C-alpha positions as CSV (number, residue, x, y, z in Angstrom):
1,M,14.5,48.7,9.2
2,R,13.4,45.1,7.8
3,H,11.6,46.3,4.9
4,G,11.4,42.7,3.0
5,K,14.3,40.9,4.7
6,K,12.9,37.1,4.7
7,F,15.9,35.1,6.3
8,N,19.0,36.0,8.3
9,H,21.7,37.0,6.3
10,L,24.4,36.2,9.3
11,S,26.4,38.8,8.4
12,R,28.3,36.8,5.5
13,Q,28.2,37.9,1.8
14,T,25.7,35.2,-0.1
15,S,28.5,32.8,-1.9
16,H,30.0,32.4,1.7
17,R,26.7,31.9,3.2
18,K,25.3,29.2,0.8
19,A,29.0,27.6,1.1
20,M,28.7,27.3,5.3
21,L,24.9,26.3,5.1
22,A,25.8,23.5,2.3
23,N,28.2,22.6,4.7
24,M,26.2,22.7,7.8
25,A,23.4,20.6,6.4
26,C,26.0,17.6,5.0
27,S,27.4,17.9,9.0
28,L,23.4,17.6,10.2
29,I,22.9,14.5,7.1
30,E,26.0,12.8,8.0
31,H,26.5,12.7,11.9
32,K,22.1,13.7,12.4
33,R,22.8,16.2,14.9
34,I,25.4,19.4,15.2
35,N,25.8,22.1,17.6
36,T,26.3,25.5,16.2
37,T,24.9,29.0,17.1
38,V,20.8,29.7,17.6
39,A,21.2,32.0,14.6
40,K,23.1,29.7,12.2
41,A,20.7,26.6,13.9
42,K,17.6,28.5,12.6
43,A,18.8,29.2,9.2
44,L,20.0,25.9,8.8
45,K,16.6,24.3,9.6
46,Q,15.2,26.7,7.2
47,F,17.4,25.6,4.6
48,V,17.6,21.7,5.0
49,E,13.8,21.2,5.8
50,P,12.4,21.8,2.2
51,L,15.5,19.3,1.3
52,I,14.5,17.0,3.4
53,T,10.7,17.1,1.9
54,K,12.1,16.6,-1.6
55,S,14.2,13.2,-0.2
56,K,10.7,11.6,0.7
57,D,9.9,11.4,-3.4
58,D,13.4,9.8,-4.7
59,T,13.6,10.6,-8.2
60,T,16.6,11.9,-10.3
61,H,15.1,15.3,-10.6
62,N,14.7,16.3,-6.9
63,R,18.4,14.0,-6.3
64,R,19.5,16.8,-9.2
65,I,17.9,19.2,-6.8
66,V,18.9,18.3,-3.9
67,F,23.0,18.0,-5.5
68,A,22.7,21.3,-6.0
69,Y,21.9,22.3,-3.5
70,L,24.5,20.1,-1.0
71,R,26.9,19.8,-3.4
72,S,28.0,16.4,-2.1
73,K,27.4,13.4,-3.6
74,Y,27.6,11.7,0.1
75,A,25.1,13.5,1.7
76,V,22.6,13.0,-1.0
77,T,23.2,9.5,-1.2
78,D,22.8,9.4,2.9
79,L,19.6,11.7,2.6
80,F,18.1,9.8,0.7
81,R,18.4,6.6,1.5
82,D,18.3,6.8,5.3
83,V,16.9,9.8,6.6
84,A,14.2,9.6,3.7
85,A,13.2,6.2,5.5
86,K,12.6,7.3,8.6
87,V,10.8,10.7,8.0
88,G,8.8,9.2,5.0
89,D,5.4,9.7,7.0
90,R,6.2,13.1,9.1
91,P,4.3,15.7,7.0
92,G,7.3,18.3,8.8
93,G,9.0,19.4,11.2
94,Y,12.0,17.3,10.4
95,T,14.6,19.4,12.6
96,R,14.6,19.7,16.2
97,I,16.8,23.3,17.9
98,I,17.5,22.7,21.8
99,K,19.3,25.5,23.2
100,V,22.2,24.3,25.4
101,G,23.6,27.7,26.6
102,N,26.4,30.3,25.8
103,R,29.1,30.2,24.6
104,L,33.0,30.4,27.1
105,G,34.7,32.2,24.2
106,D,32.6,35.3,23.8
107,N,28.9,34.6,25.5
108,A,27.2,33.5,21.9
109,D,23.6,31.3,22.9
110,M,24.7,27.6,21.7
111,A,22.6,25.5,20.4
112,M,22.2,21.9,18.9
113,I,19.9,21.3,16.0
114,E,18.9,17.3,15.0
115,L,17.3,15.5,13.2
116,V,14.0,14.4,15.1
117,D,13.5,10.6,14.1
118,F,17.1,9.8,15.2
119,N,17.2,10.7,18.4
120,E,15.8,8.1,21.1
121,L,16.2,9.5,24.0
122,Y,12.8,11.7,22.9
123,N,11.1,9.0,21.6
124,G,11.6,6.6,24.3
125,G,13.2,4.4,22.7
126,K,11.0,3.3,20.3
127,K,11.7,2.9,16.7
128,E,8.4,4.5,15.3
129,V,5.0,5.6,16.8
130,K,2.3,3.1,16.9
131,K,-1.1,4.3,15.8
132,A,-4.5,4.4,18.3
133,K,-6.0,1.3,18.2
134,S,-9.7,1.2,18.0
135,R,-11.5,-1.1,20.5
136,R,-14.6,-2.0,18.5
137,G,-14.9,-5.2,18.1
138,G,-11.7,-6.1,19.8
139,K,-13.7,-7.8,22.9
140,A,-15.4,-10.2,20.1
141,K,-12.7,-11.4,18.9
142,A,-10.9,-12.2,21.9
143,V,-13.9,-14.1,23.0
144,A,-14.1,-16.1,19.7
145,Q,-10.4,-16.8,19.2
146,T,-10.6,-18.1,23.0
147,E,-14.1,-20.2,22.2
148,E,-11.8,-21.8,19.3
149,A,-8.4,-22.5,21.2
150,A,-11.4,-24.5,24.4
151,N,-12.8,-26.2,21.9
152,E,-9.5,-27.1,20.2
153,T,-7.9,-28.6,23.4
154,P,-10.0,-31.7,24.3
155,A,-9.7,-33.0,20.8
156,D,-6.0,-32.9,21.3
157,Q,-5.8,-34.1,24.4
158,A,-9.0,-36.9,24.2
159,P,-7.4,-40.0,23.2
160,T,-8.3,-41.8,19.6
161,I,-10.3,-45.3,20.0
162,E,-9.7,-47.2,16.7
163,T,-12.7,-49.6,16.0
164,N,-12.1,-53.2,14.5
165,T,-14.8,-53.5,12.4
166,D,-14.9,-57.0,10.3
167,E,-16.0,-56.6,6.6
168,T,-16.4,-60.2,5.8
169,K,-19.6,-60.9,7.8
């Protein structure tokens, strides 16, 4: 029975599991994608996504909370500087799990877990997603700009004629 079992214990003691997830999270933050088993990837997703959410607000308190989980100042610095800048407007879902087949040795289900905003292949090479533009009023602005351009072009091309006026008369 699984009464009250909220997360996968991964057949490890508590201290081993926490250390393993912290190391995997540091590797994920550093390399932006790692290969692991599906069960560990799902456990890592639950472990790292709240930390990424905390990194969006760069305060000393949040840095200390994240450091208590990760135990690596380099990973914390990278998380708050690079990763938080990319995921600042994303409301959640910072990681993606892609199943990649079975491992040769023991036939375990393998998966690749990656940070969503750092994969240019799925984003189509775009750095950030553009928001939909409103079509309202766009035509009037374009017409006004072309009329202004049309009015300015003949004035630029027309020769200037200077007249000599005698003010001595």
